[in-house]
N, C-alpha and C positions, 0 to 999 in steps of 0.2 A: 387352490390346493393348500396353500400355506394356512389360510384361515380355517380350513377343516382340521388340519393337524393341531392347531392351537386349541380348538374346541373339542377335540376327540375325547379327552378325559371326562368332561362333564356329560357329553353325549353317551358315552359308555356307562357312566354312573346312572344316568336317567334310564337307559334301557334295562340295566340290572334292577333298579328300583321298581320299574313297571313290571318286570318279569315276576318278582317276588310278590308285589302287591296284588297283581291280577291273579296269580296262581293261588295265593292264600284266599282271596275273596271268592274265587270260583270253585275251589276244590276242598277247602277246609272249613270246619265249623268255627264261626267267629265267636259264638257264645254271647254273653251280655257284659255290661260294664262291671257287674258284681262278680261274675264267674266267667272269666275270659276263656274262650276255647282255644284249641291248638292253632287256629289261623289268625288270632288277634295279633300276636307279637310279630309274625312275618309281615302282616298287613301294615302295622304301625311302622316297622323299620323300613319297609319298602316305600311307604309314603314319605317318611322323613328323608330317605335317600333321594327320592324324586324332588322334594322341595329344595334340598341342599344343592343338588345338581342344577336345578333351574336357576338358583341364585348365582352359582358359579358361572353358568352359561351367560346369563344376562350381564354379570360383571365383566366377563371376558369380551362380550360384544360392545359394552360401553367404553372400556379402556383396554384396547388390544395390547398384548404383550409380545415380546420376542419369543420365539421358540428356542428353548434351551436343550442342550444335549442331555439325554437321560443318564441317570447314575446307575450303572450295573450293580454296584455294591448295595444300593438301596433295594433294588429288585431282589437280589440274592438274600438280603436280610429278611424281607417280608415273606418270600417263598420259604425260606428256612424256618421262620417262626411258625408259619401255618403248618408246614410239614411236621415240625416237632410237636405241635399241639395235636395234630391228627394221629401221629404215631404213639404219643405218650398217654393220651387220655384213656384208652382201654387198659393200659398197663399200670398207671399210677393214680388215676382219678383226674377229675377236671381241675382241681385247684393246683396241684403240683404241675400239671401240664400247662396251665395258664401262666404260672409264674415262670417256668422255663421258656415258654414261647415268647414272653415279654422280654426276658433277658437276651435270648438269641436274636430277636429283632433289633434290640438296642445295641448290639455289638457293632453294627456297621456305622453308628453315629459316633465319631471320635470325640465330640464335645460332651457326650453323655457319659459321665464317670460312673464307676461301680456303685458308690453309695446311692446315686440317683436311680440306677437300674434296679437295685435291690428294693428301694422304697417304692418305685413304680410297680414292680412285680408283685409285691405284697399288697399294695393298694388295689391293683386290678383284680387280683385273686379274691380279695375281700369283697370287692364290688360284685364279682361273679357269684360269690356265695350269697351275698345279701339279696341281689336282684333275682337270680334264677332259682336258687335252691330254697331260700327262705321266703322271699317275696312272692314269686310265681308258683312255688311248690313243684318245680320240675324235678322228677325223680332221677337226679344225677348222682353218680358215685363221687362224693367230694374227694375222699382220699382212700384209695384202694387198701384194704386190709384193716380199716378202722370201723 
């Protein structure tokens, strides 16, 4: 039982990756390399998640580690960041929602100081704009009201 608990994270990540990759491949248009369809990105992310989870699983099997107690503050930070993003995106647009979600998530990391939080939130928001809005041409509202 203890071995299963240690490997539960990578197993759950693998299941999530398979879910998205299979769902995208079977129900969405993948398009081509020049003109990717709506299923290409979920397929790529699901496949990458599968690959990373398999690496983590193999690494965990090769060098077993002790089970550590979970950090409820970290869970609260991630859940709060996702909730902030989901709530704020329709109200403010994807870029401010991303910036606030990154800051909210970083609040639970005591070593992570405010300048670093601000720099990371601006950097992640810029990456979202470059990849999703500019690069992939997804019609997202960047900043509501502009």
